[in-house]
C-alpha positions in Angstrom: -33.5 -12.0 20.5 -30.1 -10.8 21.8 -28.0 -13.5 20.2 -30.0 -13.1 16.9 -29.1 -9.1 17.2 -25.3 -9.9 17.9 -25.2 -12.2 14.9 -26.7 -10.0 12.5 -24.2 -7.3 13.5 -21.2 -9.5 13.6 -22.1 -10.7 9.9 -22.9 -7.4 8.4 -20.7 -6.2 5.8 -20.3 -2.6 7.0 -19.4 -4.0 10.6 -16.7 -6.1 9.0 -15.4 -2.9 7.2 -15.5 -0.9 10.3 -13.4 -3.3 12.1 -11.0 -3.6 9.6 -10.6 0.2 9.2 -10.5 1.0 13.0 -8.1 -1.6 13.7 -5.7 -0.9 10.8 -5.9 2.9 11.5 -5.4 2.2 15.6 -2.3 0.1 14.7 -0.6 2.8 12.3 -1.3 5.5 14.9 0.2 3.0 17.7 3.4 2.6 15.4 3.9 6.2 14.9 3.4 7.0 18.5 6.0 4.0 19.5 8.7 5.4 17.0 8.3 9.1 18.2 8.4 8.0 21.9 10.9 5.5 21.8 12.8 7.6 19.5 13.1 10.4 21.9 14.1 7.6 24.8 16.7 6.4 22.5 18.0 9.7 21.9 18.3 10.6 25.6 20.0 7.0 26.2 22.3 6.9 23.5 22.7 10.7 22.1 23.3 12.7 25.4 25.5 15.2 24.0 22.9 16.1 21.3 20.3 16.1 23.6 22.1 18.1 26.2 23.2 20.7 24.0 22.1 24.0 25.3 20.1 26.2 23.2 21.3 30.1 23.5 22.7 31.4 26.7 19.9 30.0 29.0 19.6 26.7 30.7 17.3 25.1 28.0 18.6 22.1 26.3 17.5 20.6 23.1 15.9 17.8 25.1 13.3 20.2 26.4 11.7 21.1 23.1 12.1 17.5 21.8 10.2 16.2 25.0 7.6 18.8 24.3 7.6 17.8 20.8 6.3 14.2 21.9 3.7 15.8 24.0 2.4 17.7 21.3 2.6 14.8 18.8 0.5 12.7 21.3 -2.2 15.4 21.5 -2.1 15.7 17.6 -2.6 12.0 16.9 -5.1 11.9 19.5 -7.2 14.9 17.8 -6.7 13.2 14.6 -8.3 9.8 15.7 -11.0 11.7 17.3 -11.9 13.7 14.0 -12.0 10.6 12.0 -13.9 8.6 14.6 -16.3 11.2 14.5 -16.9 11.4 10.9 -16.0 8.1 9.3 -16.4 5.7 11.9 -19.6 7.1 13.3 -20.8 7.1 9.6 -20.3 3.3 9.1 -21.8 2.7 12.8 -25.1 4.6 11.7 -25.1 2.4 8.5 -24.7 -0.8 10.7 -27.6 0.3 13.0 -29.8 1.3 10.3 -29.2 -2.0 8.3 -29.5 -4.3 11.4 -32.6 -2.7 13.2 -34.6 -2.5 10.0 
């Protein structure tokens, strides 16, 4: 019985669509995160005069808001993934469940 259910789910067209969309979306978010993160690391490694440039008369340098921006970007793309997962991906999952269990 369980093997039959797994086979029906795996062969369902909406499951194939869900896998493709979720995988593609995940890779785009991974690419975006890697560009931002490694871009920041490369700036720190190879553009020290730029990153160490002071902002105003205090001790804050440009690197601090850039690093904070990396953190904010991470939270933002996580929120974007959760929003899309809770709408589009959950809808496809419901359609798969209804289609397989009827």
